[in-house]
C-alpha positions as CSV (number, residue, x, y, z in Angstrom):
1,X,-18.5,14.1,30.0
2,X,-19.3,17.5,28.5
3,X,-18.3,20.5,30.6
4,X,-19.0,24.2,30.0
5,X,-17.1,27.2,31.5
6,X,-19.2,30.4,31.6
7,X,-18.9,33.8,33.2
8,X,-18.8,37.5,32.5
9,X,-16.1,38.9,30.3
10,X,-12.8,39.1,32.3
11,X,-13.9,36.7,35.0
12,X,-11.1,34.3,34.2
13,X,-13.3,31.5,32.6
14,X,-10.8,30.9,29.8
15,X,-7.9,30.7,32.2
16,X,-9.7,28.3,34.5
17,X,-11.0,26.2,31.6
18,X,-7.4,25.9,30.3
19,X,-6.1,24.9,33.7
20,X,-8.8,22.2,33.9
21,X,-7.9,20.9,30.5
22,X,-4.3,20.7,31.5
23,X,-5.3,18.9,34.7
24,X,-7.3,16.3,32.9
25,X,-4.6,15.8,30.2
26,X,-2.0,15.3,32.9
27,X,-4.0,12.3,34.2
28,X,-4.0,10.7,30.7
29,X,-7.7,11.3,30.1
30,X,-8.8,11.9,26.5
31,X,-9.8,15.5,26.1
32,X,-11.4,17.6,23.4
33,X,-11.0,21.3,24.1
34,X,-13.4,23.7,22.3
35,X,-13.2,27.5,22.1
36,X,-16.8,28.6,21.6
37,X,-16.1,32.2,22.6
38,X,-16.0,34.5,19.6
39,X,-13.0,36.2,21.4
40,X,-10.5,33.4,20.7
41,X,-8.3,33.1,23.8
42,X,-8.3,29.4,24.7
43,X,-5.4,28.5,22.2
44,X,-3.0,31.0,23.8
45,X,-4.1,29.9,27.3
46,X,-3.0,26.4,26.3
47,X,0.4,27.8,25.3
48,X,0.0,28.5,21.6
49,X,1.8,31.6,20.3
50,X,-0.1,34.1,18.2
51,X,0.8,32.6,14.8
52,X,-0.2,29.1,16.0
53,X,-3.5,30.3,17.4
54,X,-4.2,32.2,14.2
55,X,-3.6,29.1,12.1
56,X,-6.2,27.0,13.9
57,X,-8.9,25.8,11.5
58,X,-12.3,27.5,12.2
59,X,-15.3,25.3,12.7
60,X,-17.5,28.1,11.3
61,X,-15.7,28.0,8.0
62,X,-16.1,24.2,7.6
63,X,-19.8,23.9,8.2
64,X,-20.5,22.3,4.8
65,X,-18.0,19.5,5.6
66,X,-19.4,19.0,9.2
67,X,-23.0,18.9,8.0
68,X,-22.3,16.4,5.2
69,X,-20.5,14.1,7.5
70,X,-23.0,14.2,10.3
71,X,-26.0,13.8,8.0
72,X,-24.8,10.4,6.9
73,X,-27.7,8.5,5.4
74,X,-30.4,10.1,7.6
75,X,-33.5,9.9,5.3
76,X,-35.1,12.8,7.1
77,X,-32.4,15.2,5.9
78,X,-32.4,15.5,2.1
79,X,-29.2,17.5,1.9
80,X,-26.5,19.0,4.1
81,X,-27.8,22.5,3.3
82,X,-31.0,21.7,5.2
83,X,-29.2,21.2,8.4
84,X,-29.0,24.0,11.0
85,X,-27.3,24.3,14.3
86,X,-30.1,22.6,16.2
87,X,-30.6,19.7,13.9
88,X,-30.8,16.5,16.0
89,X,-29.4,13.2,14.9
90,X,-31.6,10.4,13.7
91,X,-31.3,6.9,12.3
92,X,-28.5,6.9,9.7
93,X,-26.8,10.0,11.2
94,X,-23.1,9.8,12.0
95,X,-22.1,10.4,15.6
96,X,-18.8,11.8,16.8
97,X,-16.9,10.0,19.5
98,X,-14.1,11.5,21.7
99,X,-11.3,9.0,20.9
100,X,-11.9,8.2,17.2
101,X,-10.5,9.6,14.0
102,X,-13.0,11.1,11.6
103,X,-13.1,13.7,8.8
104,X,-14.5,16.4,11.2
105,X,-11.6,16.1,13.6
106,X,-9.1,15.9,10.7
107,X,-10.4,19.1,9.2
108,X,-11.3,21.0,12.3
109,X,-9.2,19.8,15.3
110,X,-5.5,20.2,16.0
111,X,-3.4,18.3,18.5
112,X,-1.9,20.6,21.2
113,X,0.9,19.3,23.4
114,X,0.8,20.1,27.1
115,X,4.0,19.0,28.8
116,X,3.9,15.8,26.8
117,X,0.2,15.2,27.1
118,X,-2.0,15.7,24.0
119,X,-5.5,17.3,23.7
120,X,-7.6,18.0,20.6
121,X,-8.4,21.7,20.2
122,X,-11.3,23.0,18.1
123,X,-12.2,26.7,17.7
124,X,-15.2,28.5,16.3
125,X,-13.0,31.0,14.6
126,X,-12.9,34.8,15.0
127,X,-15.4,37.3,13.8
128,X,-14.0,38.5,10.5
129,X,-14.3,41.7,8.4
130,X,-16.6,39.9,6.0
131,X,-19.0,39.3,8.9
132,X,-19.3,42.9,9.9
133,X,-22.9,44.2,9.5
134,X,-24.2,41.0,7.9
135,X,-23.6,38.2,10.4
136,X,-24.3,37.3,14.0
137,X,-21.6,35.5,16.0
138,X,-24.1,32.8,16.8
139,X,-23.6,31.7,13.2
140,X,-20.0,30.8,14.2
141,X,-20.9,29.0,17.5
142,X,-23.7,27.1,15.7
143,X,-21.0,24.7,14.4
144,X,-20.2,23.8,18.0
145,X,-23.8,23.2,18.9
146,X,-24.3,20.9,15.9
147,X,-21.2,18.9,16.8
148,X,-22.3,18.6,20.5
149,X,-25.8,17.4,19.3
150,X,-24.0,14.5,17.5
151,X,-21.3,13.7,20.1
152,X,-21.4,10.6,22.2
153,X,-19.0,10.6,25.1
154,X,-18.5,8.1,27.9
155,X,-17.3,8.1,31.5
156,X,-13.6,9.2,31.7
157,X,-13.9,11.1,28.4
158,X,-14.0,14.9,28.5
159,X,-15.2,17.6,26.2
160,X,-14.4,21.0,27.8
161,X,-16.0,24.1,26.2
162,X,-15.0,27.7,26.9
163,X,-18.4,29.4,26.2
164,X,-19.3,33.0,25.2
165,X,-19.3,35.6,27.9
166,X,-22.2,36.5,30.1
167,X,-25.6,35.0,29.5
168,X,-25.2,34.9,25.7
169,X,-25.2,31.2,25.9
170,X,-29.0,31.3,26.1
171,X,-29.3,32.6,22.6
172,X,-29.5,28.9,21.6
173,X,-30.1,25.6,23.3
174,X,-26.4,24.9,23.6
175,X,-26.6,25.6,27.4
176,X,-28.4,22.3,27.8
177,X,-25.7,20.2,26.1
178,X,-23.5,19.8,29.2
179,X,-23.3,17.4,32.1
180,X,-22.2,20.3,34.3
181,X,-21.6,24.0,33.9
182,X,-19.0,25.8,35.9
183,X,-19.8,29.5,36.3
184,X,-16.7,31.5,37.1
185,X,-17.6,34.5,39.3
186,X,-15.5,37.2,40.9
187,X,-16.5,38.4,44.4
188,X,-18.3,41.5,43.1
189,X,-21.9,42.5,42.3
190,X,-21.2,42.2,38.6
191,X,-19.6,38.9,39.1
192,X,-22.6,37.3,40.8
193,X,-25.2,39.1,38.5
194,X,-24.3,36.7,35.7
195,X,-24.8,33.8,38.1
196,X,-28.3,35.0,38.9
197,X,-29.1,35.3,35.2
198,X,-27.8,31.9,34.5
199,X,-29.6,30.3,37.4
200,X,-32.9,31.9,36.4
201,X,-32.7,31.0,32.8
202,X,-31.5,27.4,33.4
203,X,-33.8,26.5,36.3
204,X,-36.4,24.6,34.1
205,X,-33.9,22.6,32.1
206,X,-32.1,20.5,34.8
207,X,-28.8,22.2,34.3
208,X,-26.2,21.2,36.9
209,X,-24.6,24.6,37.8
210,X,-21.6,25.1,40.1
211,X,-19.9,28.4,40.9
212,X,-16.1,28.7,40.9
213,X,-15.1,31.8,42.8
214,X,-12.1,33.4,41.1
215,X,-9.7,36.2,42.3
216,X,-10.7,35.5,45.9
217,X,-8.3,37.4,48.1
218,X,-9.5,36.8,51.6
219,X,-12.2,35.9,54.1
220,X,-14.4,38.9,53.1
221,X,-14.4,37.8,49.5
222,X,-15.3,34.2,50.4
223,X,-18.1,35.3,52.8
224,X,-19.5,37.5,50.0
225,X,-19.7,34.7,47.5
226,X,-21.2,32.3,50.0
227,X,-23.9,34.8,50.9
228,X,-24.7,35.4,47.2
229,X,-24.6,32.0,45.7
230,X,-25.1,29.6,48.6
231,X,-24.5,25.9,48.1
232,X,-23.8,26.4,44.4
233,X,-20.3,27.7,45.4
234,X,-18.0,24.7,44.7
235,X,-14.5,26.0,45.2
236,X,-12.5,29.3,45.1
237,X,-9.3,30.2,43.4
238,X,-6.9,33.0,44.3
239,X,-3.7,34.5,43.0
240,X,-1.4,32.2,41.0
241,X,2.2,32.9,40.2
242,X,2.0,30.0,37.7
243,X,-0.9,31.7,35.8
244,X,0.9,35.0,35.9
245,X,3.9,33.4,34.2
246,X,1.6,31.8,31.6
247,X,0.1,35.3,30.9
248,X,3.7,36.5,30.2
249,X,4.2,33.7,27.7
250,X,6.6,31.8,30.0
251,X,4.5,29.0,31.6
252,X,6.4,26.6,34.0
253,X,5.7,22.9,33.8
254,X,2.2,22.2,34.9
255,X,3.5,20.0,37.7
256,X,4.7,23.2,39.4
257,X,1.1,24.7,39.7
258,X,0.5,25.6,43.4
259,X,-0.9,22.8,45.5
260,X,-4.0,24.9,46.6
261,X,-5.0,25.4,42.9
262,X,-4.2,21.8,42.1
263,X,-6.7,20.7,44.8
264,X,-9.3,23.1,43.4
265,X,-8.9,21.5,40.0
266,X,-9.3,18.1,41.6
267,X,-12.6,19.2,43.2
268,X,-13.8,20.3,39.7
269,X,-13.1,16.9,38.3
270,X,-14.8,15.1,41.2
271,X,-17.9,17.2,40.6
272,X,-17.8,16.4,36.9
273,X,-17.4,12.7,37.4
274,X,-20.3,12.6,39.9
275,X,-22.7,13.9,37.2
276,X,-22.2,10.7,35.1
277,X,-24.9,8.9,37.2
278,X,-27.3,11.8,36.5
279,X,-27.3,11.3,32.7
280,X,-30.7,11.1,31.1
281,X,-30.6,10.3,27.4
282,X,-34.3,10.9,27.0
283,X,-34.2,14.3,28.6
284,X,-31.1,15.2,26.6
285,X,-32.9,14.3,23.3
286,X,-36.2,16.0,24.4
287,X,-34.4,19.3,25.1
288,X,-32.6,19.0,21.7
289,X,-35.9,18.5,20.0
290,X,-37.5,21.4,22.0
291,X,-35.0,24.0,20.8
292,X,-35.0,22.6,17.2
293,X,-38.8,23.1,17.1
294,X,-38.4,26.6,18.5
295,X,-36.0,27.3,15.7
296,X,-38.4,25.9,13.2
297,X,-41.2,28.1,14.5
298,X,-39.1,31.2,14.4
299,X,-38.6,30.9,10.6
300,X,-40.7,33.3,8.7
301,X,-41.2,30.9,5.9
302,X,-43.9,28.5,7.0
303,X,-42.7,25.7,4.6
304,X,-39.1,26.0,5.8
305,X,-40.3,25.7,9.4
306,X,-42.3,22.5,8.5
307,X,-39.2,21.1,6.7
308,X,-37.1,21.7,9.8
309,X,-39.6,20.0,12.1
310,X,-39.7,17.0,9.8
311,X,-36.0,16.4,10.5
312,X,-36.9,15.0,14.0
313,X,-36.8,11.3,14.4
314,X,-39.2,10.6,17.4
315,X,-37.7,7.1,17.9
316,X,-34.1,8.3,18.3
317,X,-32.7,8.8,21.8
318,X,-29.1,10.1,22.0
319,X,-27.5,7.8,24.5
320,X,-25.8,4.4,24.5
321,X,-28.6,2.9,22.4
322,X,-28.1,5.5,19.8
323,X,-24.7,4.3,18.8
324,X,-26.2,1.2,17.2
325,X,-28.7,3.2,15.2
326,X,-26.2,5.7,13.8
327,X,-23.8,5.2,10.9
328,X,-20.3,4.3,11.9
């Protein structure tokens, strides 16, 4: 199951995504955690110190390796250099699976221990001095989109992505790559404005969107969120001494998280698992193709755009049947 956490900057999306990752790992579920926010905070939220977080391999710096592996023997892609972030898989492509070992995970993922439980953590990498004035941060997050396009996951397997802040997720088609999107909103006008933007942009793409109210302090906050987001409000979270200790670098054992917050995390997982029955491999692939064609059309070079469009394999549907068609 692929899960996105979104919200305005400072809403608490990274904190909540890290808590959800810990919750899943504590049940023994296989988890891949992905920091797709250019402000890299997920590693520290999972307990890494500054040196450990800085040493994490950046997906954006390993794009040639990622592309070469995923390309496999796909005859529609002549070279890894021709792949872009929206390139869909086709016959001969290699797919990623949550539980396996592969060169992409070996180069780009690191095991993080959470009270004896292990998750794989992957990060886009920070914006560097070399990028200033010459690069857009979407060139970093494009590596995440390419991996998600080629990732096959099953029931009981989880890929949790901490996304870029605000509505920046709509700068590409990555917002359609998820089974469910949790929008973290504070009980303020700014907090719900991102929700309105997300709801508007995503309405034509079948995005399952649920709101997690954060920093809710009382009945008035709860009533405000209910009035603003209606039935999309799934659960609310208030103050947590456990989180405060984490922010000070002294997290207690996760088993000591407050019961009310533990129940909230359980509600998130219940909502995630319920979306498995809604999966539609044909729609997933159709949306992937849609954004790839838009990318091709946006290229100023007409020939390059035609070459990108030619990468599409119309017979390929990313779902259970795709596994047999892809290179192992």
